C-alpha positions in Angstrom: 18.7 6.2 -16.5 18.4 4.5 -13.2 15.2 5.6 -11.1 13.2 4.3 -8.2 11.1 1.8 -10.5 14.3 0.3 -11.5 15.4 -0.1 -7.7 11.9 -1.8 -7.0 12.4 -4.0 -9.8 15.9 -4.9 -8.8 14.7 -5.7 -5.2 11.7 -7.7 -6.2 13.9 -9.8 -8.5 16.3 -10.3 -5.6 13.7 -11.4 -3.4 12.6 -14.0 -6.0 16.0 -15.5 -5.8 17.9 -13.3 -8.3 21.2 -11.4 -7.9 21.6 -8.9 -5.0 24.2 -6.7 -6.7 21.7 -4.6 -8.9 19.8 -3.6 -5.7 22.9 -2.7 -3.8 24.1 -0.6 -6.7 20.9 1.3 -7.3 20.4 1.9 -3.5 23.7 3.7 -3.5 23.1 5.5 -6.7 19.5 6.8 -5.8 20.3 7.4 -2.1 17.6 5.2 -0.9 17.2 5.7 2.9 13.5 4.3 3.5 11.4 1.4 2.2 7.8 1.4 2.7 6.6 -2.1 2.6 3.2 -2.6 1.6 1.0 -5.8 0.8 0.1 -4.9 -2.9 -0.2 -2.4 -6.0 -3.5 -0.9 -4.5 -1.8 0.2 -1.3 1.1 1.6 -3.1 -1.3 3.6 -5.5 -2.8 5.0 -2.5 0.1 6.0 -0.6 1.8 7.5 -3.9 -1.5 9.6 -4.5 -1.5 10.9 -0.8 2.1 11.8 -1.2 1.5 13.9 -4.5 -1.5 15.4 -2.9 0.8 16.9 -0.4 3.4 18.0 -3.0 5.9 15.3 -2.1 8.0 13.3 -4.4 9.0 10.3 -2.4 11.3 8.9 -4.9 13.2 12.2 -4.9 13.4 12.0 -1.0 15.0 8.5 -1.1 11.9 6.8 -0.1 10.9 3.6 -2.0 7.1 2.6 -2.0 7.4 -1.3 -2.5 4.5 -3.7 -2.9 5.5 -7.1 -1.8 2.9 -9.3 -3.4 1.3 -10.3 -0.1 1.7 -9.7 3.5 3.4 -13.0 4.3 6.5 -11.8 2.3 7.3 -9.1 4.9 10.0 -11.5 6.6 12.0 -12.0 3.2 11.8 -8.2 2.2 12.7 -7.0 5.7 15.8 -9.2 5.8 16.9 -7.9 2.2 16.2 -4.1 3.0 16.7 -4.0 6.8 19.7 -4.4 8.9 20.9 -7.8 7.4 20.7 -6.3 3.8 20.7 -2.8 2.8 20.4 -1.2 6.1 17.4 0.9 5.1 14.8 2.2 7.3 11.7 0.2 7.2 8.0 1.2 7.7 4.8 0.3 6.1 1.1 -0.4 6.2 -0.7 -3.5 7.1 -4.1 -4.9 7.8 -5.2 -5.7 11.5 -5.1 -9.3 10.7 -1.5 -9.2 9.4 0.0 -7.3 12.4 1.5 -10.5 13.6 3.3 -11.1 10.4 4.8 -7.6 10.2 5.9 -7.6 13.8 7.7 -11.0 13.4 9.0 -10.4 10.0 10.6 -7.0 11.1 11.8 -8.4 14.5 13.6 -11.2 12.8 15.3 -8.8 10.5 16.7 -6.8 13.5 14.6 -3.8 12.9 14.5 -1.9 16.3 10.9 -0.6 17.2 9.5 -1.0 13.6 7.0 1.7 12.7 4.4 0.1 10.7 0.8 1.4 10.7 -2.3 -0.8 11.2 -5.6 -0.4 9.2 -8.5 -1.7 11.1 -9.5 -4.1 8.3 -7.8 -3.0 5.2 -7.0 0.1 3.4 -10.1 0.1 1.2 -12.1 -0.2 4.4 -10.5 2.7 6.0 -11.0 4.8 2.7 -14.7 3.9 2.5 -15.2 4.9 6.1 -13.5 8.2 5.6 -15.5 9.1 2.6 -18.8 7.5 3.5 -20.6 5.1 1.4 -22.6 7.7 -0.6 -19.6 9.3 -1.7 -17.9 6.3 -2.6 -20.8 5.2 -4.7 -20.6 8.7 -6.5 -17.1 8.1 -7.3 -17.9 4.9 -8.8 -20.5 6.3 -11.1 -18.1 9.1 -12.1 -15.6 6.4 -13.1 -17.9 4.7 -15.2 -18.5 1.6 -13.1 -22.1 2.2 -12.0 -23.5 -0.9 -14.1 -20.9 -3.1 -12.8 -21.6 -2.2 -9.2 -25.4 -2.5 -9.6 -24.8 -6.1 -11.1 -22.6 -7.0 -8.2 -25.0 -5.6 -5.4 -27.6 -7.8 -6.9 -25.8 -11.1 -6.4 -27.4 -13.2 -3.6 -24.1 -13.5 -1.8 -24.2 -9.8 -1.0 -27.6 -9.7 0.7 -26.3 -10.2 4.3 -23.2 -7.7 4.0 -23.3 -4.1 4.9 -22.9 -1.5 2.4 -19.4 -0.8 3.3 -18.6 -4.6 3.0 -20.2 -4.8 -0.5 -18.1 -1.9 -1.7 -15.0 -3.4 -0.4 -15.8 -6.6 -2.1 -16.7 -4.9 -5.3 -13.2 -3.2 -5.7 -11.7 -6.5 -5.5 -13.8 -8.2 -8.3 -11.8 -7.3 -11.3 -8.1 -7.2 -12.0 -6.8 -3.7 -11.6 -9.9 -2.2 -10.0 -8.4 -1.9 -6.5 -5.3 -0.4 -7.8 -7.6 2.3 -9.8 -9.7 3.0 -6.8 -6.7 3.1 -4.3 -5.8 6.3 -6.1 -9.5 7.6 -6.9 -10.6 7.4 -3.2 -7.5 9.1 -1.9 -7.6 12.0 -4.3 -11.4 12.4 -3.3 -10.4 12.8 0.4 -10.9 16.1 2.2 -7.6 16.8 4.1 -9.1 16.5 7.7 -10.5 13.1 6.6 -7.5 11.2 5.7 -7.5 7.8 7.6 -5.1 7.7 10.6 -2.9 5.0 9.3 -2.1 7.0 6.1 -1.6 10.0 8.1 0.9 8.3 10.4 2.7 6.6 7.6 3.1 9.8 5.5 4.3 11.9 8.5 6.8 9.4 9.4 8.6 9.6 6.1 
């Protein structure tokens, strides 16, 4: 049975040089209308968790949340999914440092007034600021990572960083940790504290 995961896999294979027919066929069968282009899996986990908290099933709405494997791939995915390719509406999240890549990539794909939402540093930074360092540390303890965090914080390289910067770095020190905490941090947010880029993105879908 075809589902949105099948479509994501078909698009990813197409972007890597594979055939385009499966993506075209699945886009029509699933009535895909919008692609949310994200840098990686942790961003996708956060967006999907936020949508679920709001009682929304994005796949059922024809929205594909698509991690691209890096911000520099935006041009390729925008060409495949935007006006030159499948003709989907494009949106997404990016870090401030990647704003230029997104703007150029979507413009070259012919997307008029692309609506992508910018995080000040990255999405983890936005979530840590929204929750506060103390609350994030509580969540780390609740997830069983207190010992790993304590060991990390005692590393000499962390001495000159702020508490917020240390937590951001910690989430990236083990494979899968950023993905896991992308969901955990979003699920811990109060409705009024959701970072503006996530609010804007979800509201636009």
